[in-house]
N, C-alpha and C positions, 0 to 999 in steps of 0.2 A: 749703308748711309753716307759714308764720309761718300766714293765712289758717286749718291746720284745728286749728294753736293757740290763735290768738285765739276763734275760735267753740266748740270745747271751754272754756277759760275766763269766757268769757260765759256756755256754758249753766249751769256754775258759779257763778257770781253771782247768777244767774237761779233755781237751785233748790239752794242754800245744806242745805248737809247739816252736823246737829248732831256735834260732833269729843264723842266719851262722853270718859266718867274712867279708864274700863273700859282697859286697854293691850289684852286682845285685842281688845276693839272695834275696836279702833283699828290696829292687826294687818290685820285686815277689809278700814277702811275702806281705808289703805293699799297692801293690790292689789289692791283693785278701784280705786283711782286711778291705779294703774302696768297695769295691764291695760287702760284708759279712756287713757290717752296712748300706749300703742302702737296702737290702736284709731285714734285721732287719726293717727299718721305713717302711718298705714298706707293710710290714707283720701286725708291730702293731696299720698300717692305714687304710689297708683290716680288723683286728677287729674290730677298732672304729667304722669306718661305718657298719657292719655288727649290730654292736651292738645298734647302732641310727638306723639301719630298722626295725630288730625284737627284738631288746630288750625291757624290762618292770622297769619303775623306784619301788619301796618298796611297793606300793603302789600294783602295779600289770594291772597300766598303761602303754597302747603305750606311748613312745617317742616322745618327742613334736618334729617341724621342720626338716630337711632333711637334712645330710652333707654335706659336699662342699664335690665333689668328689676327688678321692689323684691325683696328676700331678705328675707320677716319670721322676725326672730332667734325663737327657739325660746322664749327666755322673757323680758322685758321688761327693759330694760338702761337705765332710768331710774333716778330718786333722788327718793326721798319722806320726808317727817318725823315718823317716828312718834309724836310726841309732838301735832304740828299739821299735820296732811296740808295744809292750804289757806296755811300757813305760807312764805315762802319765803328762799333764801340772799341778803341784798340787802346792799348797800355802806351803812354810814353813818358820816359823815363819813371816819375813815381806817381805821375795821377793817369788816369784813365779820359779818352777824349775822344768825341766824336770826329772821325777827319777818316786818315788817309796816310800809309803807311809808303812814307816815300825812300828809294833807295838812289844810288850810286856810285859809279865805277872812276877813279877816276888812276892816274898816272904818277909819275913819282915825283910832277911837277907842279902837282895836286890839276892839271887839266882836267875836266869832266870828260869821261870816253863814252858816257852811258846814262842814261840818265829815266827811270821807270818810275810808277808809281803803283800799289798794288792795296788793295782792303783786306789783307790775311793779316793779322797779329803779330806774328811773327814772323821768322827771319829764313827759319830753315828750309824756305822749299823753292826760296830767290835765287841760292846758288849757280842752277845751270841755268835759272832765266837772264840773268843778266851777266854772263859771260858770256853768253849765246849774243844777245844783243849788244852788246862790248867790241866782235868778231862784227857783226851787223856792220856797227856803225865807223868803226876802221877802215870798210871793205868799200863804203859808201864814199867815202872820203878820201881813195886808193890808197890807202897805207899795208902796205904786204910784208911788217914786218909782224912776226910771228909771238904771240904773248908765252912769255916761258912761263912768270909764277904766277898763279892768284894768291893774295893773300886777304885773308876772310876772318873777323872773330867767330867766338865759339858758336855764338845762336846759329851761325850756317850751318854747322854743321849737322849732312847730311849723307852718309855712305853712297846710296843711290845717286847725289848727285854728282858726287866726287868723284866714283868711279867712272858715268859721263864726261867728265873734264877729261879727267884724267885718261882714259883709254880711245874715250871718239878727237877729243881738240887736243889732245897732247901737249895740254897742260900740266902744270906741279902744281898740288892743291897744297895751300897751306895754311891750316885751322887747331887751332888746341882745345882737344877735347875735354881742358879743363875751364871753367869758368869762374866768374866774381873776385873780387879782390883776392881772396883768402888763396886760391888758388889750388885748393886739394883736388885731391884725385873722386875722380865723382864716382860711386860705389857701382857697383859691376861693370863700369866704362873698362877691364882689364884685358891683355891681352891682342891678339890680332894690330887691327890698323893703330886700335886706342894705342898701345906700347910703342911700336911704331911713330907712329905720329910726336909723340912723347920725347922719341929719340928722336928723330931730327932738329924739333925747334929746340932741343936739348943741344943741338950741333955746334960748333964755331960758327958755319956760314949758317946754317936755318935761322939761329937768332939773332944774327946778324941784316938776313933778307926780313925776318918779323918784325923787328923795330921799325923798320921802317911805314907798317903801316898802322899806327898812328897817327903820325907826322903826317901822313899821305890825306890820309881822308877826314880823317876828327874837323882838322882845322876848317877843311869844305864846310862842313855844317854848320860848325862853332860863330865862322866868317856869314854863315847867312844868318842863323839864329838872333844874334847877336849885336854883328854889327851892323848886319844889313836890315832889323828887324823882323824878319818874313817869319811870322812864327805862325799863320793861319793860312788857309789858302780861300781866295778869294770870289772862287767859282762853282760851279755845281755838277757834277754827276764827272764819270772816270775818264770822260775822254776829256773834258774840258780844264778839271784838275790837270791831267797827265798833260795839256798842251801847255799851263802852266805852271809845272814842275820843270820843264824842259826849256821853257824861257826862261826861269831863273840861272840854271846851271848856263846855260849860251851864254848870259850876262856875265854870271861868272869867269868863262872862259876868256872875255872882250876885257875884262880888266882884268887879268891875269898877263892876257899877249898887252896890251898898253901897257903895264909896267916894265916888260922884257924888254919891246920896244925903248923905254926910256930910259932902262938900266942900260942897252946896249949902245945906241946913243950916247949917253952919259961917259962909258970908260972908251 
């Protein structure tokens, strides 16, 4: 089921639809989304039933049991937002809001290197996409310097993505496996990469490098939200919202450049 949902969402990202300002048109779009969601669920269930009947386990044995046949509901039973069907109900700090998850990558000078949006509620699947987006943006700008280290908070812990970034992109990743104010070790997260990462972060170099993360990225979001009073997107649809977010981060970079020039000229 998760694979079916991911494939549908990937298709929507690759083939974005404009979200109209007309409410009747948005109602039609929302109805189409519900039908597509139901179609993806049906395809996922059919694939599961076929696997249970014809699939085999790791030892080559037939799977036991017969799956309960999937009964398609008479009408779609999902939910979709009528203002912006691309948005999702996501957690923002302590509350839940209808919106998007804004992502950004910065360097040690707080210059935004990549800015993207997603409608997933968590960050664990964003490590490799954001590193890839950063490399792409640097190449477009003609920057040939190699990224050495990627710093991210514990919400980005994803071993598959970490392997991709380390092995294929040759970038060291520093992500603490333990989160929260208490910093207590998560139950079951022991040995292997967990222990190794704790060891690296406890070293003098690891601690010094990771300490930079908070002073690099947190002020960018804090400045955007509190000083610039950007607390909501004004556009509808993933394409328009992505453009709006990237424009905001571009203006952030312009202000950083302007202040740098003033400082340099004053010196």
